[in-house]
VOLOLO-702361 format. One record per residue (C-alpha): residue in one letter; residue number from 1; x, y, z. Coordinates in steps of 0.2 Angstrom, whole numbers, plus 5000, padded with zeros to 4 digits. Each point is the difference from the previous one (the first is absolute). Last residue first. Example, Ala and Ser with C-alpha at 12.3 -4.5 7.8 and 13.67 -1.06 7.14 Angstrom:
@res: S | n: 2 | px: 5068 | py: 4995 | pz: 5036
@res: A | n: 1 | px: 4994 | py: 4983 | pz: 5003
This chain:
@res: T | n: 86 | px: 5096 | py: 4939 | pz: 4962
@res: I | n: 85 | px: 5016 | py: 5007 | pz: 5005
@res: H | n: 84 | px: 5012 | py: 4999 | pz: 4986
@res: C | n: 83 | px: 5010 | py: 5015 | pz: 5005
@res: K | n: 82 | px: 4998 | py: 5012 | pz: 4987
@res: R | n: 81 | px: 4980 | py: 4995 | pz: 4998
@res: A | n: 80 | px: 4997 | py: 5004 | pz: 5019
@res: L | n: 79 | px: 5007 | py: 5016 | pz: 4994
@res: S | n: 78 | px: 4989 | py: 5004 | pz: 4988
@res: E | n: 77 | px: 4987 | py: 4989 | pz: 5011
@res: L | n: 76 | px: 5004 | py: 5016 | pz: 5012
@res: A | n: 75 | px: 5000 | py: 5015 | pz: 4989
@res: S | n: 74 | px: 4980 | py: 4993 | pz: 4994
@res: R | n: 73 | px: 4998 | py: 5000 | pz: 5018
@res: Y | n: 72 | px: 5008 | py: 5014 | pz: 5007
@res: Q | n: 71 | px: 4979 | py: 5012 | pz: 5005
@res: E | n: 70 | px: 4993 | py: 4984 | pz: 5001
@res: I | n: 69 | px: 5013 | py: 4992 | pz: 5014
@res: F | n: 68 | px: 5001 | py: 5014 | pz: 5011
@res: A | n: 67 | px: 4982 | py: 5002 | pz: 5000
@res: D | n: 66 | px: 5002 | py: 4980 | pz: 5007
@res: V | n: 65 | px: 5015 | py: 5003 | pz: 5010
@res: Q | n: 64 | px: 4991 | py: 5014 | pz: 5010
@res: R | n: 63 | px: 4986 | py: 4990 | pz: 5000
@res: A | n: 62 | px: 5007 | py: 4988 | pz: 5007
@res: F | n: 61 | px: 5008 | py: 5013 | pz: 5014
@res: G | n: 60 | px: 4984 | py: 5005 | pz: 5005
@res: E | n: 59 | px: 4992 | py: 4983 | pz: 5006
@res: D | n: 58 | px: 5018 | py: 4994 | pz: 5007
@res: V | n: 57 | px: 5005 | py: 4987 | pz: 5001
@res: G | n: 56 | px: 4996 | py: 4983 | pz: 5007
@res: A | n: 55 | px: 5002 | py: 4985 | pz: 4983
@res: G | n: 54 | px: 4983 | py: 5007 | pz: 4998
@res: T | n: 53 | px: 5001 | py: 5015 | pz: 4996
@res: L | n: 52 | px: 5012 | py: 5002 | pz: 4986
@res: F | n: 51 | px: 4987 | py: 4995 | pz: 4986
@res: T | n: 50 | px: 4985 | py: 5012 | pz: 5005
@res: K | n: 49 | px: 4992 | py: 5009 | pz: 4985
@res: V | n: 48 | px: 4982 | py: 5006 | pz: 5005
@res: P | n: 47 | px: 4989 | py: 4995 | pz: 4987
@res: E | n: 46 | px: 4998 | py: 5011 | pz: 4984
@res: I | n: 45 | px: 4988 | py: 5008 | pz: 4996
@res: V | n: 44 | px: 5002 | py: 5009 | pz: 4983
@res: I | n: 43 | px: 4985 | py: 5016 | pz: 4993
@res: Q | n: 42 | px: 5000 | py: 5004 | pz: 4982
@res: H | n: 41 | px: 5002 | py: 5012 | pz: 4985
@res: N | n: 40 | px: 5010 | py: 4989 | pz: 4994
@res: A | n: 39 | px: 5016 | py: 5016 | pz: 5000
@res: R | n: 38 | px: 4993 | py: 5009 | pz: 5018
@res: D | n: 37 | px: 5000 | py: 4983 | pz: 5008
@res: L | n: 36 | px: 4994 | py: 5004 | pz: 5016
@res: E | n: 35 | px: 5007 | py: 4992 | pz: 5016
@res: V | n: 34 | px: 4991 | py: 4989 | pz: 5014
@res: P | n: 33 | px: 5012 | py: 4991 | pz: 5014
@res: A | n: 32 | px: 4990 | py: 4985 | pz: 5006
@res: E | n: 31 | px: 4999 | py: 4999 | pz: 5020
@res: A | n: 30 | px: 4992 | py: 4984 | pz: 5005
@res: G | n: 29 | px: 4982 | py: 5000 | pz: 5012
@res: E | n: 28 | px: 4990 | py: 4992 | pz: 4987
@res: Q | n: 27 | px: 5015 | py: 4985 | pz: 4993
@res: L | n: 26 | px: 5012 | py: 5005 | pz: 4984
@res: R | n: 25 | px: 5007 | py: 4983 | pz: 4995
@res: L | n: 24 | px: 5002 | py: 5010 | pz: 4982
@res: Y | n: 23 | px: 4989 | py: 4980 | pz: 4992
@res: D | n: 22 | px: 4989 | py: 5002 | pz: 5013
@res: L | n: 21 | px: 4994 | py: 5018 | pz: 4998
@res: P | n: 20 | px: 5001 | py: 5002 | pz: 4982
@res: E | n: 19 | px: 4986 | py: 4984 | pz: 5002
@res: K | n: 18 | px: 4991 | py: 5007 | pz: 5012
@res: P | n: 17 | px: 4993 | py: 5016 | pz: 4994
@res: I | n: 16 | px: 5004 | py: 5014 | pz: 5004
@res: S | n: 15 | px: 4988 | py: 5013 | pz: 5007
@res: T | n: 14 | px: 4999 | py: 5020 | pz: 4995
@res: V | n: 13 | px: 5002 | py: 5017 | pz: 5014
@res: T | n: 12 | px: 5002 | py: 5016 | pz: 5002
@res: S | n: 11 | px: 5002 | py: 5006 | pz: 5016
@res: N | n: 10 | px: 4990 | py: 5012 | pz: 5011
@res: G | n: 9 | px: 4988 | py: 4991 | pz: 5006
@res: I | n: 8 | px: 4998 | py: 4982 | pz: 4989
@res: R | n: 7 | px: 4998 | py: 5009 | pz: 4979
@res: F | n: 6 | px: 4998 | py: 4990 | pz: 4986
@res: I | n: 5 | px: 5006 | py: 4991 | pz: 4986
@res: K | n: 4 | px: 4997 | py: 4987 | pz: 4990
@res: R | n: 3 | px: 5009 | py: 4985 | pz: 4993
@res: L | n: 2 | px: 4999 | py: 4992 | pz: 4986
@res: M | n: 1 | px: 5013 | py: 4984 | pz: 4999
């Protein structure tokens, strides 16, 4: 999927094909973090994770919980194995 990079106003942009947008469930107007993966020389675009917000949980709190889980994922998985939690 070769895409052209071009300028609109003061921004440099590119379009994203429909297939990846559909797969990631991203729509026009959605917010998505854009990260630079220096080790692999890649730009990474991910959908915003909203695990707890549908349950009436504050979105800011849900993001904090998600960040905590990502930071300590290996320790949490190890603990779950020790406690036989699947």
